[in-house]
N, C-alpha and C positions, 0 to 999 in steps of 0.2 A: 548616309544612305549607302547600301550595297546591293548590287543586282546579281542574282544567281541565275542559273539556267532556266528555272521555271517559276521562281518567286523572287521577291525583293523584301528587304527589311530596312527600316529607318529608325532613327532616334527621335523621340518626341522632345519637346522643350523641357519636360521634367526628367529626362534621361531614361525613360522606359523604352523598350523596343516594341515596334509594331511591324507585322509582316503581312503581305498580301500576294495574291496569285498562287499558283501551284496546286490548288485544290488540296486533296488529302496528302499529297507528298510534301507539303510545306511543314517544316518542323515548328512547333510552338515555342516561342521564347520563354525563358523562365521569368519569374517575378524579379523585381529589383531594378536598380538603375545602372546604366552603362555610359561610358564616354566614347565608345566606338563599337562598330559591329561590322562583321565580314561574313558573307554567305556564299554558298555554292550549291550544287545539286542536292546533296543529301544531309548536310549539316551546316551549322553556323556557329560562330564564336563571338563573344563580346568581351570588351575590356571594361572591367568595373572601375569605379572611382579610386579604389585602393590599389589598382594596378594588376589585380589578379585576372585571369582569363577563365571564363565559363563557356563551355561548348554544349550544344544541344542538337538533337536529331539522331540519325542513325549512328550508332556507336561501334559498329563492327570495324575491324582493322585498327582500332584504337584512335579513330579520328576525333572522338570527343573527349579523349583522355588528356586534357591540357595539364602540363606539369604545374606544380605549385610554384610560388614565388611571384615577383613583381615584373610586369612587362610595360613597355611604352607603346607597343603596336602589335597587332595580330592580323594575319592574312590567311584566308581559308581557300583551299583548292578542293577538288572533288573527293579525293581519298585521304587527304592529310591537311595539316595546318602548320604554320610557322609563327613564332612570336619573337619580338625584339625586346630583350631585357633592358632594364635601365642602364646597365653598364655597356650596352652596345652588342652583346653577344646574341647570337641567334640560336633558338631551340626549335626543332620541328618534331611533330609526332603524327602517328597514323601509319598508313601503308608506305612501305619503303621498297617496293618492287624495283624501282628505277633509280634508287639512291637519292630520292628527293628529300628525305629527312636527314641525310648525312650533311648537316650544315657545317661549313668550314669554320675554323677558329678565326678569331679576330674581332675587331670592333666595327660595327656598322651603324648607319643612321637611318636606313629605310629597308623594308623587306616587302617582297611580293611573291606569293605562291601561285605558280601556274599549274597546268594539268599534271605534268610529270617532271617539272623542273621548277626551281625557285631562284630568285636573284635578290641581291642586297647591294646597297651602296655603302662604301666606307666613307670616312670623314672627308677625304679629298675628292669624293665623287666618282671613284673607280667602281665599276660594276663587277661583281663576282657572282657567277651562276653555277649551279650544280644540279645533277639529276640527268634525266633522259635528254637526248638531243645535244650531247656534249659537242657535236660538230656544228651546231647552228644556234638554236634558241638559247642554249646555255653557254655560248661562246661569244661574249660581248665585244664590241669594238672598244677602242680606247676612249676614255671620257675626257673631261669630267662631266658628270650628269648631276642633275638636281632632283630627279624623280625617276622611278622605274616601275613598270608593271609587266608581269609575266602572264602569258595567255596559254592557249592550247598548244600551239606549235611555234609561237613567236614571243618576242619580248620587245617592248618599246621603252624608250627613255627620253627624257628631256635634257638636252645639252645645256651647259651653263649659259650659252648665248640664246637660249629659248627655242632652238631648233629641235624638232622631233627626229629621232633616229630609231628605226626598227630593224631587227634581225630575226631570221626565221629559218626553219627547215622546210624546204619545199617538197612536194609529193615525190619528185624524182630524186630526192636526197641531196641535191646540190645546193649549197649555201649561196645566197644571192651575190655575195662578194666574189664568188668564184666564177660567176658568169662573165663572158666577154662583154 
């Protein structure tokens, strides 16, 4: 299941995608089966059983133009999406106004696309983030982490000891770690 801004989608037991909420702004999922789905305001992407990614909804700025090839995960943000390939490399597509589709090289085990930044975990649990808010939401503390999720202005991750840690850019621009 994945929750967007105005609608949600989930996988049925037979692998088909069903979506609800959002009225006319909800994109209609394509036919076929999927193993995962990720949604946001204007578009959604699903991971098919063969590892390919299919995206639907508003296609402007290239947000539904998933690259060919095999993926193990996909994460959708408002204007772009990122996928994790089987070899651990990250590929992002769509709007790149803030560098959010400029994925770093390396091998990763998890990916999460936030509003204007994305984060990934490498094999040892170190978080690497890129895009807007390089001074905060894209500036992770030391890990190791076992899971990560990027949001609008913040990022949260689960530490190896199961503790939750979040970092963000506050309205005044001061990173929480910089506060006395």
